[in-house]
N, C-alpha and C positions, 0 to 999 in steps of 0.2 A: 521410397516403397520399390523392392523389387519383387514381383508377384510371377510364381511358376503355376498356369494355371493346366486344368485338363481337356479333354475337350468338350466334357460337358459343360465346363463354362466358359466356352467360344461364343456364346452369343447364340440366340435366335435364327439370325439370316441363314441363309442356305448359301455355302461355299466350300468349294471344294477343298482349300485351305483348311475348314475347320471339322471335318471329318477324321473319324478317328485312326484311319489305315494311313491317310495322308501324314498325319502326326507321328505314325510311327517311328523311332527312332530320330527323332530331333529335340533340339531346343531352338525354336524359332521366336525371337522376337517378333512382336505383332502389332504390340501397340508402344512405340518408346516415349511418348508423354500426352498428355491433355486426353485421360482415360474419363468415361464417366463418374467414376465414382471419388474423384478427387473433389468434387463439390459436393459432398456427401459430408466427407471428412471435414471438412473446414466448416460447413456448417455446423456442426454437431460437437467438434472440438477446438476449432477457432484454429489449427492447424493447416498452415498451407504443404499440404504433402502431395509430391509428386511421384506419379506410377510410374514403373516401367512393368511391361506385361509380357513376358514368355510363355510358348504354349511348348509344353514337355509331353511325353509320353504316359499320359496317364489317363484312366478311363472318366476318373471324378477325382474331385478334390483339388485343393491349392493350398501352398505354401508360401506364405509372406515373410520376406524378411527386410525388415525397417531398420534403419541408420540414423543415430542422432548423435550430436555431442551430448556432455555431461560429467560436469564433474562429480562424481559418485566413488560409491563403491559395490561391490558387491554384494558385502551383505545389506546396506541400505536399498537396492534395487528388491531384494530378497524380502522385504520389509513394506515395502510398496504393492508385491504384487499378494501379501499374507491376506486382505481380504477377499480377492477373489477364490480362495481354496474355497468357501462358504457359498460358492454359485455352482449349482447342482450338476452345470454342463462346460466347467471349467477343470481343467487341469494343467496344473503347472509342471511341467517336465524339464528336470536339469540333473541328470544323473552325470556321475564321475566316471563308469566304465558300461559296459553292453551295447547292445543294438539301439537303444535308443535313448540316446545322450541329450537330444533337444527334439524339437519336434517335429514330426513326419507325416504326410498324409497317409500312409499304409496304415497307420493305427488309429486313424477315424474314420474311416471308411464306413459307412453303414449306420452310423449314430449320430446323435446331436451334440456332439462332442467338440469342443475346440481347443486343443491343448497349445499351450504358451509357455514357451522358454527366453533366456536370453543370455547373454555374453557380455562381460567388461571388457574392454579395451585401456587398461588403463594407462599404457603408455602414450594413447593418441585421446584419452577421454571420451570415448566411445562407446554408445550402450549399441546392440547388436540385438533387435527383438526378431523373435519368430514366431507363426502362428501358424499351424495348419486343422485344418476343417475340411467336411466333405459339402461342397458346394449343394450337393442335393438335399441335403437334410439339415445342416445349420445353417448354411447358404442359404436356402430356401424353403422347403416344406416344413423339417421341424423346427425352424425360427416361428414361422407361421402360426405352427399348433401352440410353441410355448408362447406366444405376444397373446394367443387368442383364451391360452388357458388363464393366463394371469388377467386379462379384460375380463372377463366372465366369473373372477372369484374360484377357480378352480384350481386344484394343487398344478404347479409350475410343470412341473414333471411327467403328468398326466398322459399317458399315450406314447410318452418318450422315454420312458427307461428300457433303452435296450442295447447292449453291447456290439463294438465294433465287430466287422466279419472276420477282422485278422488279430488272433490266431483261429484258424479253425482247425 
């Protein structure tokens, strides 16, 4: 898993390398292996995923690129993602043209959405998954509100139905 993360996703510890002005105009590897979330992924999915995290010139948001081998087809991948279309904050992004052909953090900032997309490399039987989210909303406060709504039997989307800030 290759993660491109914003300055707001850089952790809580004070460190000059984590402040946004220092991260401006960089793509810097800051956690090449043994990321703390690897254990959570293994616990929940039984998949031994390895993360490499890069700091990029974003104030908030993240983009994950996940690679794995699978003998399938693009059509079969679409079928696997159909159930997610019923989820209120999941959007499948896979366009043939235009600006947003695959997930991009720019299009989820300020929202509880997670955009998911994929590409299939038939020659190498490789799936490449992409997901983009706002780490302060979907990755933090918004996800907490969504979980609280579910726990208290409220409408899952209560207080979270707002659109991303782009385009303004």
